[in-house]
C-alpha positions as a Markdown table, in Angstrom:
| # | Residue | x | y | z |
|---|---|---|---|---|
| 1 | Met | -40.5 | -13.7 | -27.3 |
| 2 | Ala | -39.0 | -10.4 | -26.1 |
| 3 | Ala | -40.6 | -8.6 | -23.3 |
| 4 | Val | -42.8 | -5.8 | -24.8 |
| 5 | Thr | -43.1 | -2.5 | -23.0 |
| 6 | Val | -45.4 | 0.3 | -24.0 |
| 7 | Tyr | -45.0 | 3.8 | -22.6 |
| 8 | Met | -48.5 | 5.4 | -22.7 |
| 9 | Arg | -51.2 | 7.6 | -21.4 |
| 10 | Pro | -54.6 | 6.0 | -20.6 |
| 11 | Thr | -56.7 | 8.5 | -22.6 |
| 12 | Cys | -54.4 | 8.6 | -25.7 |
| 13 | Pro | -56.2 | 7.2 | -28.8 |
| 14 | Tyr | -52.9 | 6.2 | -30.4 |
| 15 | Cys | -52.1 | 4.2 | -27.2 |
| 16 | Met | -55.4 | 2.5 | -27.4 |
| 17 | Ala | -54.9 | 1.6 | -31.1 |
| 18 | Ala | -51.4 | 0.2 | -30.3 |
| 19 | Arg | -52.8 | -1.8 | -27.4 |
| 20 | Glu | -55.5 | -3.2 | -29.7 |
| 21 | Leu | -53.0 | -4.3 | -32.3 |
| 22 | Leu | -50.7 | -6.0 | -29.7 |
| 23 | Glu | -53.7 | -7.7 | -28.0 |
| 24 | Ser | -55.0 | -8.9 | -31.4 |
| 25 | Lys | -51.7 | -10.7 | -31.9 |
| 26 | Gly | -51.8 | -12.2 | -28.4 |
| 27 | Val | -48.8 | -10.3 | -27.2 |
| 28 | Glu | -48.4 | -9.8 | -23.5 |
| 29 | Phe | -47.0 | -6.4 | -22.7 |
| 30 | Thr | -46.3 | -4.1 | -19.8 |
| 31 | Glu | -47.8 | -0.7 | -19.9 |
| 32 | Ile | -46.0 | 2.2 | -18.3 |
| 33 | Asp | -48.3 | 5.2 | -17.7 |
| 34 | Ile | -46.2 | 8.4 | -17.9 |
| 35 | Thr | -49.1 | 10.7 | -16.8 |
| 36 | Gly | -47.8 | 13.1 | -14.2 |
| 37 | Arg | -44.5 | 11.1 | -14.0 |
| 38 | Pro | -41.6 | 13.3 | -15.3 |
| 39 | Asp | -39.2 | 10.6 | -14.3 |
| 40 | Leu | -40.9 | 7.9 | -16.4 |
| 41 | Arg | -41.3 | 10.4 | -19.3 |
| 42 | Ala | -37.6 | 11.1 | -19.2 |
| 43 | Glu | -36.8 | 7.4 | -19.2 |
| 44 | Met | -39.1 | 6.9 | -22.2 |
| 45 | Ile | -37.4 | 9.8 | -24.1 |
| 46 | Gln | -34.0 | 8.4 | -23.4 |
| 47 | Arg | -34.9 | 4.9 | -24.4 |
| 48 | Ala | -36.7 | 6.2 | -27.6 |
| 49 | Arg | -33.7 | 8.3 | -28.4 |
| 50 | Gly | -35.6 | 11.5 | -28.3 |
| 51 | Gly | -39.1 | 10.2 | -29.0 |
| 52 | Ile | -41.5 | 12.5 | -27.0 |
| 53 | Thr | -44.9 | 11.3 | -28.1 |
| 54 | Val | -46.9 | 8.3 | -26.7 |
| 55 | Pro | -47.0 | 5.5 | -27.2 |
| 56 | Gln | -43.4 | 4.5 | -27.5 |
| 57 | Ile | -43.1 | 0.7 | -27.9 |
| 58 | Phe | -40.2 | -1.6 | -27.2 |
| 59 | Ala | -39.5 | -5.3 | -27.8 |
| 60 | Gly | -36.8 | -6.0 | -25.3 |
| 61 | Glu | -34.3 | -3.2 | -25.9 |
| 62 | Arg | -35.4 | -2.7 | -29.5 |
| 63 | His | -37.4 | 0.5 | -30.1 |
| 64 | Leu | -40.2 | -0.3 | -32.4 |
| 65 | Gly | -41.5 | 3.3 | -32.5 |
| 66 | Gly | -45.1 | 4.6 | -31.9 |
| 67 | Cys | -48.5 | 3.5 | -33.0 |
| 68 | Asp | -48.1 | 4.3 | -36.7 |
| 69 | Asp | -44.7 | 2.6 | -36.7 |
| 70 | Ile | -46.0 | -0.7 | -35.4 |
| 71 | Tyr | -49.0 | -0.7 | -37.8 |
| 72 | Ala | -46.5 | 0.0 | -40.7 |
| 73 | Leu | -44.3 | -2.9 | -39.5 |
| 74 | Asp | -47.3 | -5.1 | -39.4 |
| 75 | Ala | -48.4 | -4.1 | -42.9 |
| 76 | Arg | -44.9 | -5.1 | -44.1 |
| 77 | Gly | -45.0 | -8.4 | -42.3 |
| 78 | Glu | -42.1 | -7.3 | -40.0 |
| 79 | Leu | -43.9 | -6.8 | -36.7 |
| 80 | Asp | -44.3 | -10.5 | -35.7 |
| 81 | Pro | -40.6 | -11.3 | -36.3 |
| 82 | Ala | -39.7 | -8.1 | -34.3 |
| 83 | Leu | -41.8 | -9.2 | -31.4 |
| 84 | Ala | -40.5 | -12.8 | -31.5 |
| 85 | Ala | -36.8 | -11.7 | -31.5 |
């Protein structure tokens, strides 16, 4: 399974929803809190190819997108294979 990284903010409802989905699937992930960290925010934007909202979710180097994106992947049955790659 690829290492999963979530750039987030603790009080963001979309971040919480993404966390809930990943946890419900038993996925271990690293959270990177970008609050007050312009260096980490810049890193996130670069990795997400311009994505500026949180969360931004990665499986290894593959950008999965944000909260709505991973829920859409899950609905299409594509999230589990993406996380397993």
